[in-house]
Each structure stands twice: as C-alpha cells, then as structure tokens.
Biopython code that builds the backbone (N, CA, C, O; Angstrom):
import numpy as np
from Bio.PDB.StructureBuilder import StructureBuilder

atoms = [
    (1, "MET", "N", (-0.267, -14.816, -7.733)),
    (1, "MET", "CA", (-0.356, -13.881, -6.632)),
    (1, "MET", "C", (1.058, -13.607, -6.129)),
    (1, "MET", "O", (1.869, -14.524, -6.003)),
    (2, "PHE", "N", (1.346, -12.339, -5.843)),
    (2, "PHE", "CA", (2.663, -11.910, -5.388)),
    (2, "PHE", "C", (2.473, -10.961, -4.207)),
    (2, "PHE", "O", (1.569, -10.126, -4.221)),
    (3, "SER", "N", (3.326, -11.088, -3.180)),
    (3, "SER", "CA", (3.189, -10.210, -2.014)),
    (3, "SER", "C", (4.549, -9.843, -1.456)),
    (3, "SER", "O", (5.553, -10.502, -1.725)),
    (4, "LYS", "N", (4.558, -8.780, -0.673)),
    (4, "LYS", "CA", (5.789, -8.318, -0.043)),
    (4, "LYS", "C", (5.426, -7.544, 1.217)),
    (4, "LYS", "O", (4.482, -6.754, 1.233)),
    (5, "GLU", "N", (6.209, -7.793, 2.285)),
    (5, "GLU", "CA", (6.006, -7.055, 3.531)),
    (5, "GLU", "C", (6.925, -5.841, 3.534)),
    (5, "GLU", "O", (8.106, -5.943, 3.204)),
    (6, "VAL", "N", (6.370, -4.689, 3.912)),
    (6, "VAL", "CA", (7.138, -3.453, 4.001)),
    (6, "VAL", "C", (6.795, -2.745, 5.306)),
    (6, "VAL", "O", (5.751, -2.987, 5.910)),
    (7, "GLU", "N", (7.692, -1.872, 5.721)),
    (7, "GLU", "CA", (7.454, -1.103, 6.942)),
    (7, "GLU", "C", (7.209, 0.356, 6.576)),
    (7, "GLU", "O", (7.980, 0.958, 5.829)),
    (8, "VAL", "N", (6.138, 0.910, 7.103)),
    (8, "VAL", "CA", (5.788, 2.306, 6.850)),
    (8, "VAL", "C", (6.654, 3.170, 7.762)),
    (8, "VAL", "O", (6.594, 3.041, 8.985)),
    (9, "ARG", "N", (7.460, 4.051, 7.166)),
    (9, "ARG", "CA", (8.424, 4.838, 7.926)),
    (9, "ARG", "C", (8.055, 6.315, 8.063)),
    (9, "ARG", "O", (8.597, 7.003, 8.929)),
    (10, "ASN", "N", (7.143, 6.816, 7.225)),
    (10, "ASN", "CA", (6.869, 8.244, 7.322)),
    (10, "ASN", "C", (6.210, 8.584, 8.667)),
    (10, "ASN", "O", (5.451, 7.777, 9.203)),
    (11, "PRO", "N", (6.493, 9.762, 9.207)),
    (11, "PRO", "CA", (6.109, 10.124, 10.575)),
    (11, "PRO", "C", (4.627, 9.971, 10.914)),
    (11, "PRO", "O", (4.289, 9.602, 12.038)),
    (12, "GLU", "N", (3.765, 10.242, 9.984)),
    (12, "GLU", "CA", (2.331, 10.195, 10.264)),
    (12, "GLU", "C", (1.661, 8.906, 9.788)),
    (12, "GLU", "O", (0.439, 8.781, 9.856)),
    (13, "GLY", "N", (2.444, 7.964, 9.315)),
    (13, "GLY", "CA", (1.862, 6.720, 8.819)),
    (13, "GLY", "C", (1.206, 6.923, 7.467)),
    (13, "GLY", "O", (1.565, 7.842, 6.731)),
    (14, "LEU", "N", (0.266, 6.089, 7.141)),
    (14, "LEU", "CA", (-0.419, 6.165, 5.848)),
    (14, "LEU", "C", (-1.721, 6.942, 6.034)),
    (14, "LEU", "O", (-2.813, 6.385, 5.927)),
    (15, "HIS", "N", (-1.584, 8.240, 6.315)),
    (15, "HIS", "CA", (-2.749, 9.110, 6.493)),
    (15, "HIS", "C", (-3.228, 9.602, 5.130)),
    (15, "HIS", "O", (-2.744, 9.126, 4.103)),
    (16, "ALA", "N", (-4.155, 10.531, 5.099)),
    (16, "ALA", "CA", (-4.854, 10.915, 3.870)),
    (16, "ALA", "C", (-3.948, 11.273, 2.691)),
    (16, "ALA", "O", (-4.148, 10.749, 1.595)),
    (17, "ARG", "N", (-2.961, 12.148, 2.883)),
    (17, "ARG", "CA", (-2.145, 12.577, 1.747)),
    (17, "ARG", "C", (-1.318, 11.438, 1.164)),
    (17, "ARG", "O", (-1.414, 11.184, -0.036)),
    (18, "PRO", "N", (-0.501, 10.734, 1.968)),
    (18, "PRO", "CA", (0.259, 9.634, 1.359)),
    (18, "PRO", "C", (-0.635, 8.488, 0.886)),
    (18, "PRO", "O", (-0.303, 7.809, -0.086)),
    (19, "ALA", "N", (-1.746, 8.270, 1.550)),
    (19, "ALA", "CA", (-2.670, 7.223, 1.105)),
    (19, "ALA", "C", (-3.207, 7.553, -0.284)),
    (19, "ALA", "O", (-3.405, 6.664, -1.112)),
    (20, "THR", "N", (-3.439, 8.839, -0.528)),
    (20, "THR", "CA", (-3.922, 9.258, -1.849)),
    (20, "THR", "C", (-2.881, 8.961, -2.917)),
    (20, "THR", "O", (-3.223, 8.458, -3.987)),
    (21, "PHE", "N", (-1.599, 9.268, -2.641)),
    (21, "PHE", "CA", (-0.532, 8.942, -3.588)),
    (21, "PHE", "C", (-0.466, 7.431, -3.827)),
    (21, "PHE", "O", (-0.323, 6.976, -4.961)),
    (22, "PHE", "N", (-0.571, 6.672, -2.750)),
    (22, "PHE", "CA", (-0.514, 5.209, -2.823)),
    (22, "PHE", "C", (-1.653, 4.670, -3.699)),
    (22, "PHE", "O", (-1.431, 3.812, -4.553)),
    (23, "ILE", "N", (-2.850, 5.171, -3.485)),
    (23, "ILE", "CA", (-4.034, 4.708, -4.221)),
    (23, "ILE", "C", (-3.941, 5.084, -5.701)),
    (23, "ILE", "O", (-4.291, 4.288, -6.573)),
    (24, "HIS", "N", (-3.469, 6.300, -5.976)),
    (24, "HIS", "CA", (-3.299, 6.703, -7.378)),
    (24, "HIS", "C", (-2.332, 5.761, -8.088)),
    (24, "HIS", "O", (-2.568, 5.359, -9.228)),
    (25, "LYS", "N", (-1.239, 5.414, -7.404)),
    (25, "LYS", "CA", (-0.265, 4.489, -7.989)),
    (25, "LYS", "C", (-0.888, 3.102, -8.167)),
    (25, "LYS", "O", (-0.718, 2.478, -9.214)),
    (26, "ALA", "N", (-1.606, 2.619, -7.153)),
    (26, "ALA", "CA", (-2.245, 1.296, -7.234)),
    (26, "ALA", "C", (-3.212, 1.216, -8.408)),
    (26, "ALA", "O", (-3.342, 0.170, -9.044)),
    (27, "ASN", "N", (-3.888, 2.320, -8.691)),
    (27, "ASN", "CA", (-4.868, 2.340, -9.776)),
    (27, "ASN", "C", (-4.243, 2.339, -11.162)),
    (27, "ASN", "O", (-4.959, 2.227, -12.157)),
    (28, "THR", "N", (-2.922, 2.462, -11.250)),
    (28, "THR", "CA", (-2.265, 2.404, -12.560)),
    (28, "THR", "C", (-2.014, 0.971, -13.011)),
    (28, "THR", "O", (-1.595, 0.744, -14.146)),
    (29, "PHE", "N", (-2.267, 0.008, -12.138)),
    (29, "PHE", "CA", (-2.015, -1.396, -12.461)),
    (29, "PHE", "C", (-3.307, -2.126, -12.788)),
    (29, "PHE", "O", (-4.374, -1.802, -12.267)),
    (30, "LYS", "N", (-3.188, -3.119, -13.661)),
    (30, "LYS", "CA", (-4.340, -3.940, -14.038)),
    (30, "LYS", "C", (-4.692, -4.944, -12.942)),
    (30, "LYS", "O", (-5.852, -5.323, -12.785)),
    (31, "SER", "N", (-3.693, -5.364, -12.197)),
    (31, "SER", "CA", (-3.892, -6.383, -11.153)),
    (31, "SER", "C", (-4.786, -5.863, -10.034)),
    (31, "SER", "O", (-4.889, -4.658, -9.803)),
    (32, "SER", "N", (-5.426, -6.799, -9.350)),
    (32, "SER", "CA", (-6.113, -6.482, -8.101)),
    (32, "SER", "C", (-5.024, -6.327, -7.046)),
    (32, "SER", "O", (-4.086, -7.122, -6.988)),
    (33, "VAL", "N", (-5.155, -5.303, -6.217)),
    (33, "VAL", "CA", (-4.123, -5.017, -5.225)),
    (33, "VAL", "C", (-4.783, -4.820, -3.861)),
    (33, "VAL", "O", (-5.799, -4.136, -3.740)),
    (34, "TRP", "N", (-4.181, -5.435, -2.831)),
    (34, "TRP", "CA", (-4.691, -5.303, -1.467)),
    (34, "TRP", "C", (-3.553, -4.915, -0.537)),
    (34, "TRP", "O", (-2.376, -5.112, -0.840)),
    (35, "VAL", "N", (-3.941, -4.358, 0.608)),
    (35, "VAL", "CA", (-2.998, -4.053, 1.679)),
    (35, "VAL", "C", (-3.503, -4.771, 2.922)),
    (35, "VAL", "O", (-4.690, -4.711, 3.242)),
    (36, "GLU", "N", (-2.600, -5.449, 3.619)),
    (36, "GLU", "CA", (-2.950, -6.130, 4.867)),
    (36, "GLU", "C", (-2.210, -5.487, 6.025)),
    (36, "GLU", "O", (-1.012, -5.216, 5.943)),
    (37, "ASN", "N", (-2.939, -5.248, 7.102)),
    (37, "ASN", "CA", (-2.368, -4.770, 8.359)),
    (37, "ASN", "C", (-2.873, -5.725, 9.425)),
    (37, "ASN", "O", (-4.028, -5.656, 9.844)),
    (38, "GLY", "N", (-1.986, -6.621, 9.860)),
    (38, "GLY", "CA", (-2.415, -7.651, 10.806)),
    (38, "GLY", "C", (-3.380, -8.602, 10.129)),
    (38, "GLY", "O", (-3.062, -9.170, 9.084)),
    (39, "ASP", "N", (-4.552, -8.781, 10.712)),
    (39, "ASP", "CA", (-5.545, -9.695, 10.136)),
    (39, "ASP", "C", (-6.596, -8.963, 9.298)),
    (39, "ASP", "O", (-7.600, -9.553, 8.900)),
    (40, "ARG", "N", (-6.359, -7.675, 9.033)),
    (40, "ARG", "CA", (-7.306, -6.888, 8.238)),
    (40, "ARG", "C", (-6.745, -6.623, 6.849)),
    (40, "ARG", "O", (-5.557, -6.346, 6.685)),
    (41, "ARG", "N", (-7.616, -6.713, 5.858)),
    (41, "ARG", "CA", (-7.219, -6.516, 4.469)),
    (41, "ARG", "C", (-8.148, -5.493, 3.827)),
    (41, "ARG", "O", (-9.353, -5.482, 4.079)),
    (42, "ALA", "N", (-7.559, -4.622, 2.983)),
    (42, "ALA", "CA", (-8.357, -3.622, 2.271)),
    (42, "ALA", "C", (-7.894, -3.530, 0.821)),
    (42, "ALA", "O", (-6.746, -3.832, 0.494)),
    (43, "ASN", "N", (-8.804, -3.112, -0.022)),
    (43, "ASN", "CA", (-8.508, -2.864, -1.424)),
    (43, "ASN", "C", (-7.556, -1.670, -1.495)),
    (43, "ASN", "O", (-7.887, -0.593, -0.998)),
    (44, "ALA", "N", (-6.394, -1.838, -2.099)),
    (44, "ALA", "CA", (-5.406, -0.768, -2.183)),
    (44, "ALA", "C", (-5.808, 0.326, -3.168)),
    (44, "ALA", "O", (-5.129, 1.347, -3.276)),
    (45, "LYS", "N", (-6.897, 0.119, -3.878)),
    (45, "LYS", "CA", (-7.375, 1.118, -4.822)),
    (45, "LYS", "C", (-8.516, 1.945, -4.236)),
    (45, "LYS", "O", (-9.152, 2.725, -4.945)),
    (46, "SER", "N", (-8.773, 1.772, -2.944)),
    (46, "SER", "CA", (-9.862, 2.462, -2.259)),
    (46, "SER", "C", (-9.314, 3.311, -1.110)),
    (46, "SER", "O", (-8.696, 2.783, -0.186)),
    (47, "LEU", "N", (-9.538, 4.618, -1.169)),
    (47, "LEU", "CA", (-9.053, 5.507, -0.115)),
    (47, "LEU", "C", (-9.649, 5.131, 1.236)),
    (47, "LEU", "O", (-8.924, 5.021, 2.225)),
    (48, "LEU", "N", (-10.949, 4.935, 1.285)),
    (48, "LEU", "CA", (-11.577, 4.579, 2.561)),
    (48, "LEU", "C", (-11.069, 3.243, 3.079)),
    (48, "LEU", "O", (-10.887, 3.068, 4.284)),
    (49, "GLY", "N", (-10.842, 2.308, 2.180)),
    (49, "GLY", "CA", (-10.323, 1.005, 2.584)),
    (49, "GLY", "C", (-8.955, 1.116, 3.217)),
    (49, "GLY", "O", (-8.714, 0.548, 4.282)),
    (50, "VAL", "N", (-8.051, 1.847, 2.570)),
    (50, "VAL", "CA", (-6.690, 1.993, 3.086)),
    (50, "VAL", "C", (-6.695, 2.770, 4.402)),
    (50, "VAL", "O", (-6.015, 2.386, 5.353)),
    (51, "LEU", "N", (-7.454, 3.853, 4.457)),
    (51, "LEU", "CA", (-7.512, 4.643, 5.683)),
    (51, "LEU", "C", (-8.115, 3.850, 6.839)),
    (51, "LEU", "O", (-7.740, 4.054, 7.994)),
    (52, "SER", "N", (-9.044, 2.950, 6.534)),
    (52, "SER", "CA", (-9.696, 2.170, 7.589)),
    (52, "SER", "C", (-8.733, 1.221, 8.308)),
    (52, "SER", "O", (-9.029, 0.744, 9.404)),
    (53, "LEU", "N", (-7.583, 0.952, 7.688)),
    (53, "LEU", "CA", (-6.597, 0.062, 8.305)),
    (53, "LEU", "C", (-5.807, 0.762, 9.418)),
    (53, "LEU", "O", (-5.160, 0.093, 10.224)),
    (54, "GLY", "N", (-5.852, 2.088, 9.471)),
    (54, "GLY", "CA", (-5.166, 2.819, 10.530)),
    (54, "GLY", "C", (-3.676, 2.534, 10.584)),
    (54, "GLY", "O", (-3.146, 2.207, 11.646)),
    (55, "ILE", "N", (-2.999, 2.655, 9.459)),
    (55, "ILE", "CA", (-1.579, 2.306, 9.369)),
    (55, "ILE", "C", (-0.723, 3.445, 9.922)),
    (55, "ILE", "O", (-0.663, 4.528, 9.340)),
    (56, "ALA", "N", (-0.069, 3.187, 11.041)),
    (56, "ALA", "CA", (0.769, 4.182, 11.715)),
    (56, "ALA", "C", (2.241, 3.973, 11.361)),
    (56, "ALA", "O", (2.610, 2.977, 10.739)),
    (57, "LYS", "N", (3.069, 4.928, 11.769)),
    (57, "LYS", "CA", (4.522, 4.834, 11.566)),
    (57, "LYS", "C", (5.050, 3.535, 12.194)),
    (57, "LYS", "O", (4.590, 3.108, 13.253)),
    (58, "ASP", "N", (6.005, 2.935, 11.528)),
    (58, "ASP", "CA", (6.670, 1.697, 11.957)),
    (58, "ASP", "C", (5.772, 0.460, 11.906)),
    (58, "ASP", "O", (6.117, -0.575, 12.476)),
    (59, "THR", "N", (4.632, 0.555, 11.237)),
    (59, "THR", "CA", (3.748, -0.592, 11.059)),
    (59, "THR", "C", (4.226, -1.407, 9.862)),
    (59, "THR", "O", (4.539, -0.854, 8.808)),
    (60, "LYS", "N", (4.280, -2.718, 10.034)),
    (60, "LYS", "CA", (4.611, -3.607, 8.921)),
    (60, "LYS", "C", (3.307, -3.997, 8.241)),
    (60, "LYS", "O", (2.384, -4.507, 8.876)),
    (61, "ILE", "N", (3.250, -3.747, 6.942)),
    (61, "ILE", "CA", (2.074, -4.098, 6.148)),
    (61, "ILE", "C", (2.504, -5.044, 5.037)),
    (61, "ILE", "O", (3.685, -5.137, 4.704)),
    (62, "THR", "N", (1.541, -5.735, 4.476)),
    (62, "THR", "CA", (1.806, -6.611, 3.343)),
    (62, "THR", "C", (1.030, -6.083, 2.150)),
    (62, "THR", "O", (-0.173, -5.833, 2.236)),
    (63, "ILE", "N", (1.729, -5.915, 1.037)),
    (63, "ILE", "CA", (1.111, -5.514, -0.222)),
    (63, "ILE", "C", (0.963, -6.774, -1.059)),
    (63, "ILE", "O", (1.927, -7.511, -1.262)),
    (64, "ILE", "N", (-0.248, -7.015, -1.543)),
    (64, "ILE", "CA", (-0.553, -8.236, -2.287)),
    (64, "ILE", "C", (-1.182, -7.843, -3.624)),
    (64, "ILE", "O", (-2.041, -6.963, -3.677)),
    (65, "ALA", "N", (-0.755, -8.489, -4.684)),
    (65, "ALA", "CA", (-1.348, -8.242, -5.996)),
    (65, "ALA", "C", (-1.581, -9.563, -6.708)),
    (65, "ALA", "O", (-0.854, -10.537, -6.513)),
    (66, "ASP", "N", (-2.609, -9.565, -7.535)),
    (66, "ASP", "CA", (-2.943, -10.749, -8.322)),
    (66, "ASP", "C", (-3.385, -10.293, -9.700)),
    (66, "ASP", "O", (-4.391, -9.600, -9.844)),
    (67, "GLY", "N", (-2.624, -10.689, -10.711)),
    (67, "GLY", "CA", (-2.974, -10.301, -12.070)),
    (67, "GLY", "C", (-1.753, -10.261, -12.966)),
    (67, "GLY", "O", (-0.672, -10.712, -12.587)),
    (68, "SER", "N", (-1.936, -9.719, -14.155)),
    (68, "SER", "CA", (-0.894, -9.751, -15.179)),
    (68, "SER", "C", (0.350, -8.943, -14.825)),
    (68, "SER", "O", (1.441, -9.266, -15.295)),
    (69, "ASP", "N", (0.213, -7.908, -14.014)),
    (69, "ASP", "CA", (1.364, -7.079, -13.650)),
    (69, "ASP", "C", (1.597, -7.079, -12.133)),
    (69, "ASP", "O", (2.032, -6.077, -11.565)),
    (70, "GLU", "N", (1.305, -8.210, -11.488)),
    (70, "GLU", "CA", (1.341, -8.306, -10.025)),
    (70, "GLU", "C", (2.709, -7.990, -9.424)),
    (70, "GLU", "O", (2.791, -7.250, -8.443)),
    (71, "GLU", "N", (3.776, -8.532, -9.990)),
    (71, "GLU", "CA", (5.101, -8.285, -9.413)),
    (71, "GLU", "C", (5.486, -6.817, -9.535)),
    (71, "GLU", "O", (6.002, -6.229, -8.586)),
    (72, "THR", "N", (5.241, -6.232, -10.683)),
    (72, "THR", "CA", (5.535, -4.819, -10.887)),
    (72, "THR", "C", (4.730, -3.965, -9.922)),
    (72, "THR", "O", (5.257, -3.021, -9.333)),
    (73, "ALA", "N", (3.462, -4.292, -9.760)),
    (73, "ALA", "CA", (2.599, -3.528, -8.856)),
    (73, "ALA", "C", (3.136, -3.553, -7.437)),
    (73, "ALA", "O", (3.264, -2.504, -6.804)),
    (74, "VAL", "N", (3.450, -4.730, -6.932)),
    (74, "VAL", "CA", (3.930, -4.852, -5.558)),
    (74, "VAL", "C", (5.269, -4.138, -5.388)),
    (74, "VAL", "O", (5.456, -3.407, -4.416)),
    (75, "GLU", "N", (6.185, -4.336, -6.303)),
    (75, "GLU", "CA", (7.514, -3.726, -6.184)),
    (75, "GLU", "C", (7.441, -2.199, -6.250)),
    (75, "GLU", "O", (8.119, -1.516, -5.482)),
    (76, "GLU", "N", (6.633, -1.663, -7.153)),
    (76, "GLU", "CA", (6.533, -0.206, -7.278)),
    (76, "GLU", "C", (5.809, 0.410, -6.081)),
    (76, "GLU", "O", (6.182, 1.495, -5.634)),
    (77, "LEU", "N", (4.789, -0.257, -5.557)),
    (77, "LEU", "CA", (4.105, 0.256, -4.366)),
    (77, "LEU", "C", (5.000, 0.162, -3.132)),
    (77, "LEU", "O", (4.976, 1.049, -2.278)),
    (78, "ALA", "N", (5.786, -0.905, -3.036)),
    (78, "ALA", "CA", (6.729, -1.040, -1.927)),
    (78, "ALA", "C", (7.796, 0.056, -2.011)),
    (78, "ALA", "O", (8.190, 0.618, -0.990)),
    (79, "ALA", "N", (8.255, 0.355, -3.208)),
    (79, "ALA", "CA", (9.240, 1.425, -3.398)),
    (79, "ALA", "C", (8.653, 2.779, -3.006)),
    (79, "ALA", "O", (9.343, 3.609, -2.414)),
    (80, "LEU", "N", (7.397, 3.001, -3.331)),
    (80, "LEU", "CA", (6.725, 4.253, -2.953)),
    (80, "LEU", "C", (6.666, 4.387, -1.437)),
    (80, "LEU", "O", (6.940, 5.456, -0.892)),
    (81, "ILE", "N", (6.312, 3.315, -0.765)),
    (81, "ILE", "CA", (6.265, 3.340, 0.717)),
    (81, "ILE", "C", (7.664, 3.629, 1.270)),
    (81, "ILE", "O", (7.807, 4.375, 2.239)),
    (82, "ALA", "N", (8.690, 3.040, 0.657)),
    (82, "ALA", "CA", (10.061, 3.221, 1.130)),
    (82, "ALA", "C", (10.530, 4.665, 1.035)),
    (82, "ALA", "O", (11.410, 5.071, 1.794)),
    (83, "THR", "N", (9.964, 5.451, 0.121)),
    (83, "THR", "CA", (10.363, 6.854, -0.017)),
    (83, "THR", "C", (9.896, 7.699, 1.155)),
    (83, "THR", "O", (10.416, 8.794, 1.374)),
    (84, "GLY", "N", (8.918, 7.207, 1.916)),
    (84, "GLY", "CA", (8.373, 7.985, 3.024)),
    (84, "GLY", "C", (7.479, 9.113, 2.552)),
    (84, "GLY", "O", (7.107, 9.974, 3.349)),
    (85, "PHE", "N", (7.127, 9.129, 1.279)),
    (85, "PHE", "CA", (6.245, 10.139, 0.700)),
    (85, "PHE", "C", (6.769, 11.554, 0.925)),
    (85, "PHE", "O", (5.993, 12.505, 1.019)),
    (86, "ALA", "N", (8.105, 11.686, 1.012)),
    (86, "ALA", "CA", (8.774, 12.989, 1.175)),
    (86, "ALA", "C", (8.292, 13.763, 2.397)),
    (86, "ALA", "O", (8.207, 14.990, 2.372)),
    (87, "GLU", "N", (7.980, 13.039, 3.455)),
    (87, "GLU", "CA", (7.535, 13.708, 4.694)),
    (87, "GLU", "C", (8.647, 13.718, 5.711)),
    (87, "GLU", "O", (8.471, 14.234, 6.815)),
]
sb = StructureBuilder()
sb.init_structure("model")
sb.init_model(0)
sb.init_chain("A")
sb.init_seg("    ")
for serial, (resi, resn, name, xyz) in enumerate(atoms, 1):
    if name == "N":
        sb.init_residue(resn, " ", resi, " ")
    sb.init_atom(name, np.array(xyz, "f"), 0.0, 1.0, " ", f" {name:<3s}", serial, name[0])
structure = sb.get_structure()
C-alpha cells in the first residue's frame, strides 16, 4: 500500500469536470485506488464516490493505492492534482 497527501489548488476544488479527469486517470491503473478527505474515504474510480467527498479548493486529501502499480498510480494522480486541471 502506498499513499501521498496532496493539496487541491484549482479554484473550484474537485468538482465534476476535474473529478472526471481524475477518475479516468485512476481507471488506467490495475491497483485499487482511494481518496481520503478527513475521515471519509471513497473509491477513486467512482465519480459519485469522489464527488461525495466535497473536496474544495485548498483541501488536503490523501491518495491511496494498493496493487502492482500502486506507487505509479499515486504519483501520477498527485501530479494531475498539482496541475490544477488547467483551471
């Protein structure tokens, strides 16, 4: 299992459009991937799950992966969040 904390910087947080990009990227990995916001955890491959976390701008989240490509999954998803989704 591998995890990393990142801060969401885009102005609207992880709303529908960037969440969709995030989920598409998460689905390219074999590992199970989750996102944690505080004490809540959601499947990073589920749009409703990610949206249910209500991730706003400047929120620190943890990306967690478990599987054969866990480190790559976490690092690439963290890099995607760092781009701000071009917003």
